[in-house]
N, C-alpha and C positions, 0 to 999 in steps of 0.2 A: 448373393452373400454380403455385398455391400449395402442391400437394402435393410437387412436385420440389423447390421452394425449401426446404420444411421439411426434406426429404431430406438435402438439400445442407447445411443447417444441423446436422442429425444428425450427418453424415459429419465435419464440420468439429470438432464436439464430441469424436467417438469419436478422431480422430486427434490433436488438439491440446488439447483440455479446453476450449477457448474457447466460451463459450455466447453465442449470437446471440439477444439479446432480441426479444420480438415487433415492438417499432419498427425492428429494423435487417434485418428480412425484406426490404423492399421495395428498400433499398439494396443490399443481398447480390443480390437478382436481378438488379438493373441491373449490378452487377460481373459477375455470371455471364454474362449476356447479352454484355457487351463483351468477355470472355475468350474466350467461344465463337466470337465473330466473328473475333478475332486469331487463333484456332487453327484456323479453318476447320473446327469441329465444328457438329453440328446442334444449337442451342439449348441450354437450360440441361440438359436430359436428356444430351446429348451431352458436355456439360463435365462433369456428374457421373460418367459413364461413364469420361471420360478420367482423372480423378483417381483414381478406384478403381482403374484398371488401373496407374497410375504413383504409388504410394504415397509413393516417395522421389523424386519429380520436382522440377524447379526451379519448376515451375507452382504446386504446393504451397506453397512457400516464399514466392513472390510472392504468393499470394492470401492467406495469413496475415499477410505484411507490410502488407496493405492494409486488413485489418480490425481492427488494433489501433491504439491512439492512440499518437503519440510526442510526449514533452514535450520543450522546447527551451530549458530555462534551466539555468545554472549557480545552486548554492547554493539549489536548489529545497527546501523541507521545511526552512527554518532550524532549527527547535528540535533535529531530529534530528543535523543537521550540528554543531550549536553542543554537543549532548550527546558526540557522539565527540571533540571536540576537547578539551572541558573535563572530561569524566566519565570516558569510556570509555579513552581512551589513557592517562591518569594512572593510573587503577585496573591497567590491564594492564602496564604497565612496573613498577609499585611492586613493591620486593622481587625484581626479577628483574634479571641482567646482560643486556648487549644481545643480543638475540637476532633473531627473525623475527616480522612481523606479516601475517597474510595476511586480504584482504577480498576477498568476493565481491559484485559488482554484479549480481544477477540480473534480467533483463529490462532492459537497459540502454539499449535504443533507440539513440540516435545518440550516445550516450557522455556527456552532459551529467554525469550523476551520477557516473561513474567518474572523469571530470576534475575535479569537485569533490572527490572523496574525496583524489584525487592532490595537490591543492593544499593541502589541510587536513594531511595528512601530510607533505609535503615541507618545509612551514615549521614544524612543529611542533618545538620546542626538545627535548621529553623523547623523541624519536626520533632524536636524534644518535647516530651508531654502530650504528644499528639497519638490518637488511635490512626492505623491506616492499613489498609487490607486491600488485596488484589484478587479480582475474580478472572481466572484463565479458562477459556473455553474453547471446544474445538470439535468437529464431527467425527473425528478419528479416535476412537476408545483406545486402541493401540498406542497412539501418540500419548494420549493422556495419562496412561498407566505408566509409561516411561517417565513423562514430566513429574509424576508424584514422588518419583524414588529420588530426584533431586541429584541424579547422578550424572557428570558431564566428562566427556573425554578430552584429551590434550587438545585437538582442534578446536572444539568448542570454548576451550578456556584461554585461547592464544591472546585475547584483547584484553584480559582482565589484569589489573596491576597486581604486582606480587603482594602489596600490603594487605589488599582486599582478599586475596587468596589465602593468605595466612589468617586473616581474621574470621573468615566467613565460610572457610571450607576444611574438611579433613581429606588427607590423601587415602584412597582406597586402591593399592595397586595402580593401575593404569587409569584410574578414574579420579575424580574429585566430587566430594558429596557435600552439598550445602548444609550448615549446621541447622538443627531444627528450628532453633529460635528465629530463623529468617523464614524457613520453610513454612513454619505455622501461620504467617502472614497471607499465605498463597491458597486459595481455594479453587479446585479443578473441577470442571463439569462438562458433560456432554451438552452441545448446542448446536442445532443448524441454523445458521444464520437466514437461510431462506425460508424457514418455517413461517407460517402465517402470524404466530404469535411467540414472543421469546418469553421464556421462563426465567426471568430474573428479579426475584424478590429484594435483592440487595439495591436496585435501583433507587435514586437516581445516582449516575457516577460522574464525579468531577472529571476524570480525565478517561478517555476511551483511546484504546489504539487500535486501529482496525488496517493494519498495514498489510499489502499486497494480498489482500482478500477480494477486493471488488472485481480485480481482473479476472477472475475465474468466471464472473457473472456476465449473463446479458445485461444490455441496459435496462430493461422492463424489470430484473431481478434485483439490480443494482439499487433503483429507485425504491423497491420494497424493502431491501436491508437497510438503506439509509434512512427511510421513513421509522423503522422499528429504532434504529439507533438514536435518532432524534427525540423519541418518546422517552429513552432512558437517560438522556444527558442531561446533567444539571444546567439550571438558567445560567450559570456562570461557567460552564464546562468548557472543555478544550477536545477536539477530535484530532487524531492523528491518522493520515493515510500514508500508503507508500509513496516515494519520491516522484514516481510517473502517474500517480492516480489524481483525479480530480473530481470534485463535486460540481463545478460549474456548468457541465451540460445537462445535469440532472435536473437543474432549475428547482433547487431544494430552499429550506429557508435558512440553512447554516451559511456562514458567508467566510472567506478565507481571512486569515490574520497573520500579519508578517511578524515573524520572530527573529527576524535577522538572517541567521545561516539556514533557515528553514520556515515552512509556514503550517499552521493548522487551521482548523475550522472552530467557528463557536457562534452563538447567537448574536444577530445585529444589535441588540442592547444587552447589557450584561448585568442584571439585577442582582443585588446582593442577597436577598432574602431567597434561602433554598425551596420555600413553598411558592414562589412567585412563578408565574407562566414568564416565557422568554421574551414577551413584549413588556413586561410590568417595568416601572421606572425604577431606577437605582435608588436605595434608601441610605446609600452610604457614600460620602464624598470619595473622589478618586485618592488612591493612597500611593505613595512613592513606594517601591519595592524595599523590603527591609535589607539592610547589609548582610552580606553572604555570612559573616561569622556571628553574627547579634544573637545575643541569648545564650551563647556557647562558648567555652573556652576550647573547644574542639574543632578544629578546621574541617572544611567540608571535604568530603571523600573524594581523593583526586580521580579523575576520569582518566580513563586509558588513553596513551597518546594516539593522535590519530596515525594511522597506518601511512607507511610511506607510498608515494604515488607517482608515478610518470608523469611528466609536464603533458598538460592537455594536447598541445600541438603534435607531440611525439606519439601519444597514444592514438589521436586522431589520423596521424599519418600511416600508421600501423594498420588501422582498421581500413584505410582507403586501399592500401597495398593489397589487402586480402581480397577486397571486392574487385580490385583490377586483375587479380589472379583467378577468378571466377569462383571464388569461395565465398559465396553469399551467406551461408548458414555461419561459418566461422566469422565473417565480418560482422554478422548481427550480434554474435555474442560477444564480439568485442566492444560494440557499440553500446552494448548493454552494461558491460563492465565499466566503460567510460562515464556512464551516466551515474554508475553507484560511486565513481570516484569523484566525482564533479556535479553532485545533484543539484548545486546552485546555478550550474549555466546551463542557459536556455538551449545553447548550441549543442550540449551532449544529449539534452532530451531529444532535439531536432534530429539529430545522426541516428538515435536510437530507432525513431520513429520510420525514417529512411529505410533502417535495416529490416525493420519488421515488414514494410511494404515489398521489399526485396525478396522476402519469406512468405509472400503471399497472405498476410494476415493484416489487412486494413483496419480491423476494429482495434488491435494491439497498437498499431501506428497512430491511431486516434487519440487514444489515452496520451501517447507520448508527445504528440503535436500540441494537444489541449495542456500539458505541464509546461511546454516551451512557451505557450502563448501566455500562460500567466505570469512566467517569469519576464517575458519581454513583448508584451502585447503591441509594442509600436513598430515591431519588425515586419515589413511586407513579406518577407520569404515564409515566416511562420505562418503568417495567414493564408497565405496563396495555398500551401501545402495542406494547411488543416482543410481549406475549402475543397480542394482537389479530392481529398481521401473521404470528405463528406458526399461529395457529387458521386464518386465510386460507389458507397454504400446507398445510394439512392435518397439521401437526405437534402433534397434540392433548395428548400428554404434557407436551412441553417448554411449550406453551401454559398447560397447567394449573399447572405450577410457577411461571412468570412471574405467574400469576393470583394465585396465594397471595402471593409476595412483595409483589404491588402490594397486595394486601389488608391485610398485616401494615405495610408502609411507610406506608399511608392512615392507620393508627392512631398513628402518630406522626410527624406531618406534619414536614417538612423545610425548608419555606419554597417559594415559588412559582418555577419554574425560568424562567418568563417570562410576565408579566402577560397578553399577549394570545394566549395560548394557547387560550383558550375559542373566539376567532374562527377558529381553524383546526379546530373539531371536537373538541377534545380536552375530555374531560368534566371536572368539577370534583372535588374529592376525596370529596366525598359520594356523587356519582353512581359514582365508580370503586369506592368502597367496596361499594355495594348491589350494583352488576354483578358483582362479583368473588364476592361472598358467594354470589349465584344460581350462577356459574359453577363455583365450586369446590365448591360444595354439591351440585352435578349437577342443579339446579332447571331449568337452560337447557341446551340444545345449545351444546356450548363453541365450535362453528364457526359458529354464528347471529350 
């Protein structure tokens, strides 16, 4: 039985790029049995045969919709939304006459992200006189149908300021409906990001949100998806990923760009002409961002207040107590929440990575450690953990590079990332130094 479930998982990955982790095989088997019974086919074997025979069927889309996670809050990922309003829009409009701003929300689920972007743009004073549009795509047709209605429950609306709710929503019983004048800027469409060619006639896009999408894909599919995204990103465009995702290991053309409270990706050079390629020289001098209220008497839309969060040390100690009590999965979830609350903290990403390791998911841990490395490349502990995880995954050359970096970092200590790391099995600097010398010098098998 396990063999046919593994076949189904491989078929899903080949078709959509979605990787089913080991712990997801049992739920996948249960889902496949449920669908086989509903379709009147003989077990998981029959269900797999049906999928292979009908690669463009509604059943495929229904299956994919049930194996992906849907987020249901507006203004999720506050630092990136704040950066859009306060950094990117002023930089985009600086030195330009009124024109058009195009945004793509990829993997939009039920539309909360696209709705958030629309609210920010609709109330932004610098966009007065501009045309703007948002393309929202997902592989899940049912989620897209929900998104098109523009209806959101109390939980989804929890972070929206009261004045924004009053200005842009109508109350419909227990739901809130976004007003048509805002919804008209959002266009929804089915799109499989893992498809060889993306059907996006609206391209190029000035801003792309590809948040918490790459984590579903294998490294090979990640590269293909990012290559497709690069083809539709404008020469002066911005790309946002989820806080624990990184393009650095994919060796792509886009480069990270520090926005203060978060980072995004863009082309190495940023030409002003939309028709120019990413390496063309800029034809405009660098301009200072326009003042936040320039060109309008209306103040900028107030962003929702940052939610209250426990101090980092207090949350991390609670996570450690769960791990000490032999509750690794609960501890891992606590570590993931810590990272969501402190996306700017390399320690938060590192702790999430350790949680994924304890859950037996080194690929997920790799993403978290790479995010930590981006935020604090000088810390030997991060480099060592990243190297050890790469070695576990059989990526020996990459692991050796990280061990060399860890050895160099251990010679110039930058301060402890978190005092309790030894309790999670992270070696001290002297041990890291000795171990890396052995590994880099070839005295020990790098995968040991």
